[in-house]
Residue frames as a rotation matrix with the C-alpha (Angstrom) as fourth column:
UNK 1
-0.854 0.181 -0.488 23.75
-0.003 -0.939 -0.343 -8.83
-0.520 -0.291 0.803 -0.01
UNK 2
0.009 0.945 0.327 20.12
0.803 0.188 -0.565 -8.21
-0.595 0.267 -0.758 -0.83
UNK 3
-0.740 -0.261 0.620 19.34
0.629 -0.593 0.502 -5.92
0.236 0.762 0.603 -3.72
UNK 4
-0.762 0.512 -0.397 17.29
-0.260 -0.802 -0.537 -2.76
-0.594 -0.306 0.744 -3.71
UNK 5
-0.550 0.648 0.527 13.75
0.810 0.569 0.144 -3.17
-0.206 0.506 -0.838 -5.00
UNK 6
-0.944 0.319 0.079 11.42
-0.261 -0.874 0.410 -0.88
0.200 0.366 0.909 -6.88
UNK 7
-0.494 0.858 -0.145 7.87
0.833 0.418 -0.362 -0.63
-0.250 -0.300 -0.921 -5.54
UNK 8
-0.651 0.381 0.657 5.01
0.112 -0.807 0.580 1.67
0.751 0.451 0.482 -6.43
UNK 9
-0.529 0.492 -0.691 3.14
0.797 0.011 -0.603 3.34
-0.290 -0.870 -0.398 -3.59
UNK 10
0.363 0.788 -0.498 0.18
0.509 -0.615 -0.602 5.48
-0.781 -0.035 -0.624 -4.59
UNK 11
0.900 0.023 0.436 1.60
0.430 -0.218 -0.876 6.08
0.075 0.976 -0.206 -8.08
UNK 12
0.624 -0.778 0.075 5.04
-0.780 -0.614 0.123 7.00
-0.050 -0.135 -0.990 -6.70
UNK 13
0.702 -0.479 -0.526 7.96
0.114 0.806 -0.581 4.84
0.702 0.348 0.621 -7.84
UNK 14
0.713 -0.383 0.587 9.97
-0.697 -0.300 0.652 4.10
-0.074 -0.874 -0.481 -4.69
UNK 15
0.119 -0.760 -0.639 13.43
-0.197 0.612 -0.766 2.53
0.973 0.217 -0.077 -4.63
UNK 16
0.872 0.213 0.441 13.35
-0.475 0.144 0.868 0.61
0.121 -0.967 0.226 -1.37
UNK 17
0.013 -0.987 -0.161 16.92
-0.751 0.097 -0.654 -0.02
0.661 0.130 -0.739 -0.28
UNK 18
0.476 0.040 -0.879 17.93
0.299 0.932 0.204 -3.28
0.827 -0.360 0.432 1.32
UNK 19
0.965 -0.042 0.257 18.97
-0.250 -0.433 0.866 -2.98
0.075 -0.901 -0.428 4.98
UNK 20
0.621 -0.752 0.218 22.28
0.328 0.503 0.800 -4.76
-0.712 -0.426 0.559 4.42
UNK 21
0.690 -0.364 0.625 23.76
0.622 -0.144 -0.770 -2.64
0.370 0.920 0.127 1.65
UNK 22
-0.378 -0.921 0.099 26.59
0.776 -0.373 -0.509 -0.09
0.506 -0.115 0.855 1.76
UNK 23
-0.114 0.270 -0.956 26.38
0.833 -0.498 -0.240 2.73
-0.541 -0.824 -0.168 4.28
UNK 24
0.559 0.283 0.780 25.01
0.596 -0.791 -0.139 6.10
0.577 0.542 -0.611 3.26
UNK 25
0.436 -0.540 -0.720 28.04
0.783 -0.167 0.600 7.98
-0.444 -0.825 0.350 4.50
UNK 26
-0.309 -0.544 -0.780 28.69
0.077 -0.832 0.549 10.82
-0.948 0.110 0.299 2.08
UNK 27
0.083 0.328 -0.941 28.46
-0.783 -0.562 -0.265 12.17
-0.616 0.759 0.210 -1.44
UNK 28
-0.727 -0.436 -0.530 29.86
-0.679 0.574 0.459 9.08
0.104 0.693 -0.713 -3.14
UNK 29
-0.872 0.461 0.165 27.32
0.360 0.832 -0.423 6.79
-0.332 -0.309 -0.891 -1.49
UNK 30
-0.044 0.873 -0.486 24.56
-0.078 -0.488 -0.869 9.27
-0.996 0.000 0.090 -2.33
UNK 31
-0.183 -0.089 -0.979 25.63
-0.935 -0.291 0.202 9.28
-0.303 0.952 -0.030 -5.98
UNK 32
-0.982 -0.156 -0.104 25.56
-0.178 0.950 0.256 5.47
0.058 0.270 -0.961 -6.05
UNK 33
-0.504 0.862 0.041 21.98
0.492 0.326 -0.807 5.49
-0.710 -0.387 -0.589 -4.75
UNK 34
0.060 0.498 -0.865 21.01
-0.473 -0.749 -0.464 8.22
-0.879 0.437 0.191 -7.19
UNK 35
-0.616 -0.366 -0.698 22.42
-0.786 0.232 0.572 6.20
-0.047 0.901 -0.431 -10.07
UNK 36
-0.946 0.314 0.082 20.48
0.304 0.945 -0.120 3.14
-0.115 -0.089 -0.989 -8.99
UNK 37
-0.221 0.914 -0.339 17.31
0.295 -0.269 -0.917 5.22
-0.930 -0.303 -0.211 -8.59
UNK 38
-0.039 0.173 -0.984 17.62
-0.771 -0.632 -0.080 6.86
-0.636 0.755 0.159 -12.01
UNK 39
-0.871 -0.356 -0.337 18.38
-0.489 0.676 0.551 3.49
0.032 0.645 -0.763 -13.59
UNK 40
-0.765 0.642 -0.042 15.06
0.640 0.753 -0.152 2.22
-0.066 -0.143 -0.987 -12.27
UNK 41
-0.531 0.521 0.669 13.20
0.152 -0.718 0.679 5.49
0.834 0.462 0.302 -12.88
UNK 42
-0.108 0.431 -0.896 12.42
0.984 0.174 -0.034 5.91
0.141 -0.885 -0.443 -9.18
UNK 43
0.261 0.292 0.920 11.01
0.194 -0.950 0.247 9.17
0.946 0.114 -0.304 -7.83
UNK 44
0.584 -0.017 0.811 11.87
-0.767 -0.337 0.546 8.53
0.264 -0.942 -0.210 -4.20
UNK 45
-0.173 -0.689 -0.704 14.60
-0.090 0.722 -0.686 6.57
0.981 -0.055 -0.187 -2.40
UNK 46
0.761 0.434 0.482 13.74
-0.546 0.027 0.838 4.93
0.351 -0.900 0.258 0.93
UNK 47
-0.172 -0.922 -0.346 16.81
-0.232 0.379 -0.896 4.03
0.957 -0.073 -0.279 2.98
UNK 48
0.743 0.381 -0.550 16.55
0.400 0.406 0.822 2.05
0.536 -0.831 0.149 6.22
UNK 49
0.789 -0.424 0.445 18.39
-0.584 -0.741 0.330 3.76
0.190 -0.520 -0.832 9.08
UNK 50
0.709 -0.566 0.420 20.58
0.185 0.725 0.664 0.66
-0.680 -0.393 0.619 9.43
UNK 51
0.365 -0.550 0.751 22.23
0.929 0.169 -0.328 1.84
0.054 0.818 0.573 6.21
UNK 52
0.741 -0.061 0.669 22.85
0.054 -0.987 -0.151 5.38
0.670 0.148 -0.728 7.43
UNK 53
-0.219 -0.928 -0.302 26.26
0.589 0.122 -0.799 6.16
0.778 -0.353 0.520 8.92
UNK 54
0.249 0.272 -0.929 26.27
0.957 -0.216 0.194 7.55
-0.148 -0.938 -0.314 12.46
UNK 55
-0.736 -0.606 -0.303 28.09
0.543 -0.795 0.271 10.63
-0.405 0.035 0.914 11.14
UNK 56
-0.534 0.625 0.569 24.96
0.470 -0.340 0.814 11.52
0.703 0.702 -0.112 9.17
UNK 57
0.487 0.822 -0.296 23.14
0.663 -0.128 0.737 12.15
0.568 -0.556 -0.607 12.46
UNK 58
0.078 -0.518 -0.852 25.95
0.742 -0.541 0.397 14.37
-0.666 -0.663 0.342 13.79
UNK 59
0.854 0.458 0.248 25.04
0.492 -0.554 -0.672 17.49
-0.170 0.696 -0.698 11.83
UNK 60
0.623 -0.679 -0.388 28.43
-0.465 -0.720 0.515 19.11
-0.629 -0.141 -0.764 12.43
UNK 61
-0.106 -0.694 0.712 30.06
0.279 0.667 0.691 16.35
-0.954 0.272 0.123 10.38
UNK 62
-0.327 0.045 -0.944 28.48
-0.727 -0.650 0.221 17.73
-0.604 0.759 0.246 7.21
UNK 63
-0.955 -0.052 0.293 27.50
0.106 0.861 0.498 14.27
-0.278 0.506 -0.816 5.95
UNK 64
-0.114 0.989 0.093 23.74
0.711 0.146 -0.688 14.93
-0.694 -0.012 -0.720 6.13
UNK 65
0.317 0.210 -0.925 24.13
-0.265 -0.917 -0.299 18.21
-0.911 0.340 -0.235 4.28
UNK 66
-0.620 -0.638 -0.456 26.27
-0.637 0.070 0.768 16.66
-0.458 0.766 -0.450 1.55
UNK 67
-0.838 0.361 0.410 23.88
0.451 0.880 0.147 13.75
-0.308 0.308 -0.900 1.02
UNK 68
0.100 0.972 -0.213 20.78
0.627 -0.228 -0.745 15.92
-0.772 -0.060 -0.633 1.05
UNK 69
0.000 -0.182 -0.983 22.31
-0.519 -0.840 0.156 18.43
-0.855 0.511 -0.094 -1.38
UNK 70
-0.930 -0.364 -0.050 22.96
-0.246 0.515 0.821 15.63
-0.273 0.776 -0.568 -3.87
UNK 71
-0.521 0.808 0.274 19.36
0.795 0.576 -0.189 14.45
-0.311 0.120 -0.943 -3.67
UNK 72
0.294 0.628 -0.721 18.04
0.279 -0.778 -0.564 18.01
-0.914 -0.035 -0.404 -3.93
UNK 73
-0.365 -0.530 -0.765 20.31
-0.566 -0.526 0.634 18.81
-0.739 0.665 -0.108 -6.90
UNK 74
-0.994 -0.031 -0.105 19.05
-0.100 0.638 0.764 15.75
0.043 0.770 -0.637 -8.76
UNK 75
-0.401 0.911 0.094 15.44
-0.900 -0.411 0.145 16.44
0.171 -0.027 0.985 -7.70
UNK 76
-0.173 0.300 -0.938 14.95
0.029 0.954 0.299 13.05
0.984 0.025 -0.174 -6.10
UNK 77
0.478 0.436 0.763 13.18
-0.730 -0.286 0.621 12.60
0.488 -0.854 0.182 -2.77
UNK 78
-0.521 -0.691 -0.501 14.91
-0.119 0.640 -0.759 10.82
0.845 -0.336 -0.416 0.10
UNK 79
0.588 0.668 0.457 13.27
-0.628 0.020 0.778 9.07
0.510 -0.744 0.431 3.04
UNK 80
-0.686 -0.722 -0.090 15.17
-0.437 0.508 -0.743 7.59
0.582 -0.470 -0.664 5.96
UNK 81
0.374 0.912 -0.171 13.05
-0.514 0.358 0.779 4.86
0.772 -0.203 0.603 7.50
UNK 82
0.020 -0.300 -0.954 13.47
0.584 0.778 -0.232 3.58
0.812 -0.552 0.190 11.04
UNK 83
0.850 0.306 -0.430 13.91
0.514 -0.297 0.805 4.54
0.118 -0.905 -0.410 14.66
UNK 84
-0.077 -0.883 0.463 16.25
0.465 -0.442 -0.767 7.48
0.882 0.156 0.445 15.17
UNK 85
0.828 0.538 0.158 15.01
0.117 -0.441 0.890 8.34
0.548 -0.718 -0.428 18.67
UNK 86
0.542 -0.699 -0.466 18.43
0.771 0.194 0.607 7.70
-0.334 -0.689 0.644 20.24
UNK 87
-0.439 -0.709 0.552 20.08
0.866 -0.497 0.051 10.16
0.238 0.501 0.832 17.86
UNK 88
0.102 0.582 0.807 17.35
0.235 -0.802 0.549 12.74
0.967 0.134 -0.219 18.48
UNK 89
0.886 0.230 -0.403 17.69
0.417 -0.013 0.909 12.34
0.204 -0.973 -0.107 22.25
UNK 90
0.152 -0.939 -0.308 21.38
0.903 0.005 0.429 13.25
-0.402 -0.344 0.849 21.93
UNK 91
-0.837 -0.532 0.128 20.90
0.523 -0.708 0.474 16.37
-0.162 0.464 0.871 19.81
UNK 92
0.017 0.829 -0.559 18.42
0.336 -0.532 -0.777 19.22
-0.942 -0.175 -0.288 19.97
UNK 93
-0.361 -0.223 -0.905 19.76
-0.676 -0.606 0.419 20.47
-0.642 0.763 0.068 16.63
UNK 94
-0.995 0.008 -0.104 19.00
-0.064 0.744 0.665 17.11
0.082 0.668 -0.740 15.01
UNK 95
-0.442 0.893 -0.083 15.52
0.722 0.299 -0.623 17.04
-0.532 -0.336 -0.777 16.54
UNK 96
0.087 0.450 -0.889 14.80
-0.134 -0.879 -0.458 20.48
-0.987 0.159 -0.016 15.07
UNK 97
-0.657 -0.441 -0.612 16.32
-0.662 -0.051 0.748 19.49
-0.361 0.896 -0.258 11.74
UNK 98
-0.920 0.360 0.158 14.14
0.389 0.890 0.237 16.35
-0.055 0.279 -0.959 11.50
UNK 99
-0.115 0.919 -0.376 11.05
0.568 -0.249 -0.784 18.37
-0.815 -0.304 -0.494 12.40
UNK 100
-0.047 0.039 -0.998 11.79
-0.510 -0.860 -0.009 20.94
-0.859 0.509 0.060 9.68
UNK 101
-0.846 -0.325 -0.422 12.57
-0.521 0.344 0.781 18.42
-0.109 0.881 -0.461 6.95
UNK 102
-0.776 0.605 0.180 9.48
0.582 0.796 -0.167 16.37
-0.244 -0.025 -0.969 7.77
UNK 103
0.062 0.804 -0.592 7.36
0.230 -0.588 -0.775 19.47
-0.971 -0.088 -0.222 7.18
UNK 104
-0.276 -0.235 -0.932 8.74
-0.794 -0.490 0.360 19.73
-0.541 0.839 -0.051 3.65
UNK 105
0.752 0.659 -0.012 8.18
-0.515 0.576 -0.635 17.52
-0.411 0.484 0.773 0.67
UNK 106
0.496 -0.637 -0.590 11.71
-0.691 0.121 -0.712 16.47
0.525 0.762 -0.380 -0.26
UNK 107
-0.572 -0.713 -0.405 13.42
-0.189 0.596 -0.781 14.76
0.798 -0.370 -0.475 2.70
UNK 108
0.498 0.762 0.415 11.60
-0.667 0.031 0.745 12.80
0.554 -0.647 0.523 5.40
UNK 109
-0.835 -0.549 0.030 12.54
-0.419 0.601 -0.681 10.83
0.355 -0.581 -0.732 8.49
UNK 110
0.213 0.977 0.005 9.82
-0.842 0.181 0.508 8.25
0.495 -0.112 0.862 9.10
UNK 111
-0.130 -0.288 0.949 9.63
-0.874 0.485 0.027 5.45
-0.468 -0.825 -0.315 11.68
UNK 112
-0.239 0.125 0.963 8.16
0.125 0.987 -0.097 2.74
-0.963 0.098 -0.251 9.42
UNK 113
-0.985 -0.045 0.165 7.36
0.163 0.029 0.986 1.87
-0.049 0.999 -0.022 5.82
UNK 114
-0.134 0.991 -0.022 3.68
0.990 0.134 0.037 2.03
0.039 -0.017 -0.999 6.81
UNK 115
0.193 0.137 -0.971 4.26
0.405 -0.913 -0.048 5.69
-0.894 -0.384 -0.232 7.67
UNK 116
-0.803 -0.494 -0.334 5.76
-0.134 -0.397 0.908 6.20
-0.581 0.774 0.253 4.21
UNK 117
-0.702 0.625 0.340 2.71
0.682 0.452 0.575 4.56
0.206 0.636 -0.744 2.64
UNK 118
0.230 0.830 -0.508 0.43
0.917 -0.360 -0.171 6.86
-0.325 -0.427 -0.844 4.66
UNK 119
-0.140 -0.373 -0.917 2.49
0.135 -0.925 0.356 9.93
-0.981 -0.074 0.180 3.77
UNK 120
-0.951 -0.275 -0.143 2.23
-0.113 -0.122 0.986 9.17
-0.289 0.954 0.085 0.06
UNK 121
-0.436 0.864 0.253 -1.47
0.878 0.470 -0.094 8.32
-0.200 0.181 -0.963 0.16
UNK 122
-0.718 0.211 0.663 -3.48
0.222 -0.833 0.506 10.99
0.660 0.511 0.551 -1.63
UNK 123
-0.877 0.475 -0.077 -5.78
-0.113 -0.359 -0.926 13.06
-0.468 -0.803 0.369 0.57
UNK 124
-0.579 0.734 -0.356 -9.40
-0.659 -0.164 0.734 12.43
0.480 0.659 0.579 -0.07
């Protein structure tokens, strides 16, 4: 298993999670990521969608809410990176949810790490 790595993008310390790690599938997995992030003094955790359990994208399951609450409670930003178009095509509620969270500053769904870089780049 590859380890998570800490990178700095535009003065933001980002814990970039390896694609082959444990699934983000609930509160316990969220707490593990939070612990790793705090241990490395990260400000943002970037998780590839390969590491996100399918239940996360079924909003009725409550997994997304539980994970996001943990990150919000600990004031750490979360970015899910990768193609979620298939999940969005299956759920209008998820599409709306992604749109709303992407308009905020705490949780983002982005297609690529380049998009994360662009999102963190200071305006100017």
